[in-house]
C-alpha positions in Angstrom: 50.6 146.0 63.8 47.8 147.2 61.5 47.4 143.7 60.1 47.1 142.2 63.6 44.3 144.7 64.3 42.5 143.7 61.2 42.9 140.0 62.1 41.6 140.7 65.6 38.6 142.7 64.3 37.7 139.7 62.1 37.8 137.4 65.0 41.0 135.3 64.3 42.1 135.3 67.9 38.7 134.1 69.3 37.4 131.7 66.6 37.3 127.9 66.9 36.8 126.3 63.5 37.4 122.9 61.8 40.8 122.0 60.3 38.8 120.7 57.2 40.6 117.5 56.7 37.1 116.3 55.6 33.8 117.8 54.6 31.5 117.5 56.3 33.5 117.1 59.4 33.4 113.9 61.5 30.9 115.3 64.1 28.3 115.2 61.4 28.7 111.5 60.6 25.7 109.4 61.6 24.7 105.7 61.9 22.9 106.0 58.6 26.1 104.7 57.0 26.8 101.1 58.3 28.3 97.9 57.0 25.8 97.3 54.2 26.5 100.6 52.6 30.3 100.2 53.2 30.1 96.9 51.3 28.2 98.5 48.5 30.8 101.2 48.2 33.6 98.7 48.2 31.9 96.6 45.5 31.5 99.7 43.4 35.3 100.3 43.1 36.1 99.5 39.4 38.2 96.5 38.6 41.8 97.5 38.2 41.3 100.9 40.0 44.2 102.2 42.1 43.2 103.0 45.7 44.9 104.1 48.9 44.9 102.2 52.2 45.3 103.6 55.7 46.0 101.2 58.6 45.4 102.5 62.1 47.4 101.0 65.1 45.8 102.5 68.2 48.4 101.4 70.8 51.2 103.3 72.5 53.7 102.3 75.2 52.9 105.6 76.9 50.1 108.2 76.3 51.4 111.6 75.4 49.3 114.2 77.2 49.1 116.6 74.2 47.7 114.0 71.9 44.0 113.9 70.9 44.2 110.8 68.7 42.3 107.6 69.3 45.0 105.6 71.2 45.4 103.4 74.3 48.4 102.5 76.3 49.9 99.0 76.6 53.1 97.6 78.1 52.4 94.1 76.7 52.5 92.9 73.1 49.5 90.6 73.6 46.8 93.2 72.7 48.9 94.2 69.7 49.2 90.6 68.5 45.4 90.2 68.8 44.9 93.4 66.9 47.3 92.4 64.2 45.4 89.1 63.8 42.2 91.2 63.3 44.0 93.3 60.7 44.8 90.2 58.7 41.1 89.1 58.9 40.0 92.5 57.9 42.3 92.4 54.9 41.0 89.0 53.9 37.4 90.3 54.0 38.4 93.3 51.9 40.1 91.1 49.3 36.9 89.0 49.0 34.7 92.1 48.6 36.9 93.9 46.0 36.6 93.6 42.2 39.5 91.8 40.5 42.8 93.7 40.1 42.2 96.6 42.4 45.7 98.0 42.9 47.4 99.9 45.8 48.9 103.3 45.1 49.4 104.5 48.7 49.8 102.7 52.0 50.1 104.5 55.3 50.4 103.0 58.8 49.4 105.5 61.5 48.4 105.5 65.1 49.1 105.4 67.9 52.5 103.9 67.4 52.7 101.4 64.5 56.4 100.9 65.3 55.7 99.3 68.6 54.8 96.1 66.6 57.6 93.6 66.8 59.6 93.1 63.6 58.0 89.7 62.7 54.5 91.2 63.2 55.4 94.1 60.8 56.5 91.5 58.2 53.3 89.5 58.7 51.0 92.5 58.2 53.0 94.0 55.3 52.9 90.6 53.6 49.1 90.3 54.0 48.7 93.8 52.4 50.8 92.7 49.4 48.8 89.5 49.2 45.6 91.5 49.0 46.7 94.1 46.4 48.9 94.2 43.4 51.0 97.4 43.6 50.4 100.3 41.2 53.4 101.9 39.5 55.1 104.4 41.8 53.4 103.1 45.0 54.2 105.0 48.2 54.4 103.3 51.6 54.7 105.5 54.6 54.8 104.8 58.3 54.6 107.0 61.4 57.8 106.2 63.4 58.2 107.0 67.1 61.9 107.6 67.6 61.5 106.2 71.2 59.9 103.0 69.8 62.2 101.9 66.9 65.3 99.7 66.7 67.4 98.2 63.9 65.3 95.0 63.6 62.0 96.9 63.2 63.6 99.4 60.8 65.0 96.5 58.8 61.5 95.0 58.6 60.0 98.2 57.3 62.7 98.7 54.7 62.3 95.1 53.5 58.5 95.7 53.2 59.2 98.6 50.8 59.0 101.7 53.0 59.4 104.8 50.9 58.5 107.6 53.3 59.0 107.8 57.1 57.2 110.3 59.3 58.5 111.3 62.7 56.8 113.3 65.4 59.0 115.9 67.0 56.5 118.3 68.6 59.3 120.3 70.4 62.9 119.6 71.4 62.9 121.7 74.6 63.2 119.4 77.6 60.9 121.4 79.8 58.2 121.5 77.2 58.6 117.8 76.5 58.2 117.0 80.2 55.0 119.1 80.5 53.4 117.6 77.4 54.3 114.0 78.4 56.6 113.4 75.4 60.2 113.1 76.3 62.3 112.6 73.2 65.8 114.0 72.9 67.4 115.4 69.8 69.9 112.5 70.0 67.2 109.9 70.1 65.4 111.5 67.1 68.7 111.8 65.1 69.4 108.1 65.8 66.0 107.2 64.2 66.6 109.5 61.3 70.0 108.0 60.7 68.5 104.5 60.7 66.0 105.7 58.1 68.6 107.3 55.9 71.0 104.4 56.2 68.5 102.1 54.6 68.0 104.3 51.6 64.6 105.6 52.5 64.9 108.9 50.8 61.7 110.7 52.0 61.3 112.0 55.5 58.3 113.9 57.1 58.3 115.6 60.4 55.6 117.1 62.6 56.3 120.0 65.0 53.8 121.9 67.1 53.3 125.5 68.0 51.1 126.8 70.9 52.5 124.4 73.5 52.9 125.3 77.2 55.9 127.5 77.9 56.8 127.9 74.3 58.1 131.3 73.3 59.7 132.6 70.0 63.2 131.8 71.2 62.4 128.2 72.2 60.5 127.4 69.1 63.3 128.9 67.0 65.8 126.6 68.7 63.5 123.5 68.1 63.0 124.4 64.4 66.8 124.9 63.9 67.4 121.5 65.4 64.8 120.0 63.1 66.3 121.7 60.1 69.6 120.0 61.0 67.8 116.7 60.3 66.8 118.0 56.8 63.3 116.6 56.5 61.7 116.7 53.1 58.4 118.1 54.4 57.2 119.5 57.7 53.8 119.9 59.2 53.7 122.9 61.5 50.5 122.2 63.4 48.9 124.3 66.1 48.4 122.5 69.3 44.7 122.0 69.9 43.9 122.2 73.6 40.6 120.3 73.9 40.5 118.6 77.3 36.8 118.2 77.1 37.4 115.8 74.2 40.8 114.4 75.0 40.7 113.8 78.8 44.5 113.3 79.0 45.0 116.9 78.2 43.9 117.9 81.7 47.5 117.0 82.6 48.7 120.1 80.6 48.7 123.4 82.6 46.4 125.6 80.7 47.8 128.7 82.4 51.2 128.0 80.7 49.7 128.0 77.2 50.4 131.1 75.0 47.5 133.4 74.2 46.2 133.7 70.7 48.5 136.6 69.8 51.4 134.5 71.2 50.3 131.5 69.0 50.5 133.7 65.9 54.0 134.9 66.9 55.1 131.3 67.4 53.8 130.3 64.0 55.4 133.3 62.2 58.7 132.6 63.9 58.8 129.0 62.7 57.4 129.9 59.3 60.2 132.4 58.7 62.9 129.9 59.5 61.5 127.2 57.2 61.2 129.7 54.3 64.7 131.0 55.0 66.0 127.5 54.7 64.5 127.1 51.2 61.3 125.3 51.9 58.2 126.0 49.9 55.1 127.0 51.9 52.3 124.4 51.3 48.8 125.5 52.2 48.2 126.8 55.7 50.7 124.8 57.8 53.0 122.6 55.7 56.5 123.2 54.2 58.3 121.1 51.6 61.6 121.0 49.8 61.1 122.2 46.2 61.6 118.6 44.8 59.1 117.0 47.2 55.9 115.6 45.9 53.8 118.2 47.8 55.7 121.1 46.3 55.3 119.6 42.8 51.6 119.0 43.4 51.1 122.5 44.6 52.8 124.0 41.5 50.7 121.8 39.3 47.4 122.7 41.0 47.0 119.1 42.2 47.4 119.5 45.9 44.7 117.7 47.9 43.6 117.5 51.6 42.7 114.4 53.6 42.7 113.1 57.1 46.6 113.2 57.2 46.6 116.8 56.1 48.0 117.9 52.7 48.7 115.2 50.2 49.6 114.6 46.6 47.6 111.4 46.5 45.1 111.4 43.6 43.3 108.1 44.4 39.5 108.5 44.5 39.2 105.9 47.2 40.9 105.7 50.6 40.1 102.6 52.6 40.7 102.7 56.4 41.6 99.6 58.3 41.5 99.2 62.1 39.6 100.8 64.9 38.2 104.3 64.3 39.7 104.5 60.7 37.7 106.5 58.2 37.3 105.5 54.6 36.5 108.0 51.8 34.7 106.9 48.7 33.2 109.0 45.8 29.9 108.3 47.6 30.8 109.4 51.1 32.6 108.6 54.3 32.5 105.4 56.4 34.1 105.1 59.9 34.9 101.9 61.7 33.9 101.4 65.4 36.1 103.8 67.4 36.5 101.5 70.4 39.1 98.9 69.8 37.1 96.2 71.6 34.0 96.9 69.6 36.0 96.9 66.3 37.7 93.5 67.2 34.4 91.9 68.1 32.8 92.8 64.7 35.9 91.5 62.8 35.8 88.3 64.7 32.2 87.9 63.7 33.2 88.2 60.1 31.8 91.7 59.6 33.3 95.0 58.7 33.0 97.3 61.7 31.5 100.4 60.0 29.3 102.2 62.5 28.8 105.7 61.1 29.6 107.9 58.2 28.0 110.3 55.7 26.7 109.9 52.2 27.4 112.9 50.0 24.7 115.1 48.7 25.2 117.2 45.5 25.6 120.3 47.7 28.2 118.5 49.8 30.3 117.9 46.7 30.6 121.5 45.6 31.0 122.9 49.1 33.6 120.3 49.8 35.6 121.2 46.7 35.4 124.9 47.4 36.7 124.4 50.9 39.5 122.1 49.7 40.4 124.7 47.0 40.7 127.4 49.6 42.7 125.3 52.0 45.1 124.1 49.2 45.3 127.0 46.7 43.7 129.9 48.5 41.5 130.3 45.5 38.2 129.1 44.1 38.4 129.2 40.3 35.1 130.0 38.7 35.7 128.0 35.5 36.0 124.7 37.5 32.6 125.2 39.2 30.9 126.3 36.0 32.4 123.2 34.2 32.0 120.6 37.0 29.3 121.7 39.4 26.6 123.3 37.2 27.1 126.9 38.4 26.8 130.0 36.3 28.5 133.3 36.9 25.5 134.8 38.7 25.2 131.8 41.0 28.8 131.9 42.0 28.6 135.7 42.6 25.8 135.0 45.1 27.9 132.4 46.9 30.9 134.7 47.1 29.0 137.9 48.0 28.6 137.3 51.8 32.3 136.2 52.1 33.5 139.3 50.3 31.3 141.5 52.4 32.5 139.9 55.7 36.2 139.7 55.0 36.7 142.8 52.9 40.2 143.3 51.5 41.3 139.9 52.9 39.7 138.4 49.8 39.2 139.3 46.2 36.0 138.2 44.3 35.4 138.7 40.6 34.4 136.9 37.5 37.5 134.6 37.7 36.6 133.4 41.2 37.5 134.2 44.8 41.0 134.5 46.2 42.4 134.9 49.6 45.0 137.7 49.6 48.4 137.0 51.2 47.6 139.1 54.3 44.3 137.2 54.6 45.9 133.8 54.7 45.9 133.5 58.5 42.1 133.6 58.2 41.9 130.7 55.7 40.0 128.3 58.0 37.5 131.0 58.9 37.0 131.9 55.3 36.5 128.2 54.5 33.9 128.1 57.3 31.8 130.5 55.3 31.3 127.8 52.7 30.3 125.1 55.3 26.6 124.3 55.1 26.4 122.5 58.5 25.8 124.0 61.9 28.5 123.4 64.5 29.3 124.2 68.1 32.5 126.2 68.2 33.6 124.3 71.3 34.0 121.2 69.2 36.9 122.5 67.2 40.4 124.0 67.6 41.5 127.6 67.7 41.7 129.3 64.3 45.3 130.2 64.9 
């Protein structure tokens, strides 16, 4: 009770802050980064380097009301076929722009619903990727799979293409909650998809589950978590539902009066967290859990955990190239985002141009602030030696950076010559503490609740 009072005093239950999957965050991207700069950054990738590739498929058979992703509904395969054709053209342009021998270490298909593509289309796209890149040793290929939109033929196509990790969205198994959020997906349908994945020898399984949904209470989320545990995923993302109907118009369908209050959200998170820990999962960062042998758990123990647009990752590639509408690429020089609207993106690709429309070029200050925020989000600690070695700080300069954070958060953090650490009881405040290292102004209304 005392800790909740401290968290309330520090503003946890009122704050709206970024999730910090990038720094600076996407609202600060500008048109100053366009196709010419994107081409320069692509050309600067060294020959033989290993990079990651993200492919966005923005289509869904139905639009879930809770979702704030860039998606559009379609009942026909025709728009999907046209989009797949553009992906092939985009891959061809990328191949022409890259230095020789650039290899692929990670490939992720996200959306939207990548698995609404017919099996032959999946094979075509996967083949084009393999034609563009030689594969690095230990390459990982992951796909977001909608259990409502997968069958044996499509699962076979993914397995044949080399799928190594499947990711399924669960959100919640309670039928009433599913109906209210527009995502009806029974445990039986989900288990069938998991069985198809396991039957093909795909060893790694991710799952997403949400807290903070309408009508959720500790009993209901506990039942959903226990059902999820019965499927034995290797890693789980426990995300807080972000109710932002001013940004995601479909969320007006969700009754805001049925949403838990901030104190209730914290109880839901702690209920789910306790169950994952009791089942032997390692806690990863602020909202992920992983089996001890999973890559995320190993990366955390080795101090190699990173954060990107998919959340926590053990991907060490310096370059992530995004394909498709709205995709964001990350280079050592900055971020580059493709045209968000599918039509605008397709038009540019048909014209033989990359569709980069906005982004951000890093400044030296961005680099150290970004790394401090990532260190807090991943390790709950900023180590002084790293910033003295890599970013030109001295002990006095770091002390000046840490001082306002220590003054504001008191015993929730510890600051000394070794660095700054978030104490265990301060971890619910991690995103708020990270915000103190953010050099950009932002409107609180543009971000999700801190808990």
